[in-house]
C-alpha positions, 0 to 999 in steps of 0.5 A: 626486738625478737632475735632472728639469727640473721647476720648479713645480707647479699645484695645485688641491684636490680633496677634501672635508676637515674638521679642527678649527681649530688655535688662533691666538695673539691679542691680549686685550680690554680686559675680555674674559674669560679664554678656555676651556681648549683641548684640546692639539693633536697633537703634532708630533715624536711624529707625525714619529717615527712617521712616520721609522719608517714611511718608513724601511721604505718605503726613504727616506733620512734625507737625504730625509726632512730635506729634505721636513720637516727643518724642519716646523710644521703649517699652520694655514690648511690647516685653515681650506681644508678647510671650503671645498669650493665643490663641495660646498656652493654651488648647482650652478647657482652652481657651473657659472656659475663654471665655466662663464665666458667668460674660461675658455671663452677661455682653453679655446678656445685651448688646445684649439687649441693642443694638438689634435693632441695631444688628438687623438692622446691620444683615439686611443690611450686612447680618452677623449673629448679634450674631458673630458681638456680640460674636467679641465684646465680645472676643476683650473688653468684651463688652467694659469693658476693654480699653487698656491704651498703646499709639498706636504710641509707640507700632506700632513703637515698633514692626516696630523697631524690624521688627516683621513681616517685615514691616507689623506693619511699614506700620500699624504705617504710615497708623496710622499717616495718620489717625491723619494726616486727622483728623480721630482721635485724638492725645489723642484718640489714645491709646490702646494696644500694637498691635496697633488695635483700638476701641471697636472691635479692628481694626488695622489702615489699616482695620480702613481705609477699612472697619470703617463705619459711621452706624449712619450718623453722619459724623464720623467713631467713633469706640471708643465711639459710638457701633453701628458704631463699631458693623456695621464696624465689620459687614462690615469687614466680609462681606467684606471677604466673608460671607455668609447670612443664612449661620451657622458658623458651629454646633457641631455634633455626628459621626456616628459609623464606620464612616471612617475618611479617607473619610472626605475630605474637604468641603461638602454640609451640606446635604452631611454629614446628608446623610452619618448619621451626625446629631447635637449633640442635635439631630435635623437636620444639617442646609440646607445651605452651605458646612462645613468640618469635624473638631475634635478641640481636637482630636477623644476623643473630641467633633466634629464640622462641620464648614463653610466657615463662620467660615474661615471668623472669622479667618479673624479677628484673625488667632487662632482656639481657637479664632475664636471658642470661637467668635462663640460660644460667640456669641451661647451662648448669642443667647440661645444655651447651652454648648458644650456637648461633654467632652474635654480630659483634661487629655491627654497629648499635644505635646509641643510647642518643638515637635509640631514644630519637627512635623511640620519640618518632616511634610515639610521634607516629601514634605507637604507645611507648610510654616514656622515651627511656632508651630501653627496647622492650615488647612495646618498643619491639613491636612498634619496630617491627610494624615499621619495618614490615611498612618500610621494607625491612626485615621485621625481627623487631630489633633497632637498626640505623636503617630503620632510623633513616627511613623515619627521618625521611619522614 
C-alpha cells in the first residue's frame, strides 16, 4: 500500500442514531429472578459473508477486507453512544453554553491566528466565510485537541450490523474499505469516533471521496495531520452544497413591536425585513445581500434570528439546529462579535421527548407531512407547529409548547 504519512484520525460523531442495546454478561444477584430470554442479535458471520460479496464487487481484495475486519466483533459501547446525542436532547442554550466556552474561544483565537493566511486563501478560493470553517473545526474536534480512539471499521461495521438507517452505514463501511484498498489512508490511521467520521473536521468516508482536497499540493488529501487540507476540504464541502459568498449565515434581530408573526412567511429579502422594522439586535442595519427567514430557537421568550440559506448549508454538515447555531455563533465570536444579546428562557418548562413525539403524531394526523415521528423539531415540524398556532390563536413562533399540545389534545 502506498505510504500516506497519516498517523491519526480526529473524530467526533455528528449523526443521530438509534439501535437496541447489546446484552452484556452479568453475575446474577442472590435470590434474583431468572432474566427473561432476549431475542438473538444479528449474526456476525452472516453479516461478514454478505459484506464480503459486496466488497469484492467493488474491487476490494480479500487481503484488505481481512486487514480491516478479520477480527471483527461488535462494539457494545457504540450502541449506548447512539442514544446520547446532546445536540438533539439538551436545551439549545445549554448546548451553546458548552460549545462557546471561554476555553474553546481561547483555543480558537490561537488557531485562527496561526492559520490566518491559509483561512484567507481558502475563503478567496471557495467563497465560504472563514469564520464558519473555523467554527466547524472548533465544534468537531475543538481545533484538533480531541482525537477519537475507536477503530473506524469496527464502528461502521457495528452500526451496519444493526442496520441503523437501513444501508447508510453499510455503504460508508464499503467506501472506507475502498479507501484502504486504494491507499488513501493507512490501516493504523483509521481510528476515530464511533460513527465513522474522519479527520480534523469529521468527514464520513463518502464525503472524503467526494469533497476532500489536496490544498497544499503535496499529492495527498490528508484530513488527519494536514490542517490546511482539512480546512479547505470543509470549505469545498460547504461550497458544493450551495454556500452563497457574501451572505451571512444570519443575524440576531429585534422584532418590531406589534409585528404579526403570522405574516412571517418563509425566506424574504433582508431588505423586506428591514422595511418591516427589523434591525440587528445591536442596533445596526440588516445585511444588504441575501434572503432570510425568522427563527425563534426557543420561542418568542428567547432570541429572534434571521437565518439565511447559508444556515441551511451548515446543517448539511449536521442536521441539528443546535449544532448549526453553535458553529455559526462560535465563528462569529472568533471573528470579534459579542454573545447573543437576548436572554434564553432557561426556566420555561420544555416538552419532554415523549410529548414532542405525541405532538408530531397529532400534527401528522392533521395532514402535515412531517415524515417519521422522531422527537426532533426541524423545519417541517416548525412550519406545521406554526400553522396550528395561527389556527388556535397562539404566538406563531414555530416552537413546540404545552399550550399547543393541549389545544391539539382537545381535538
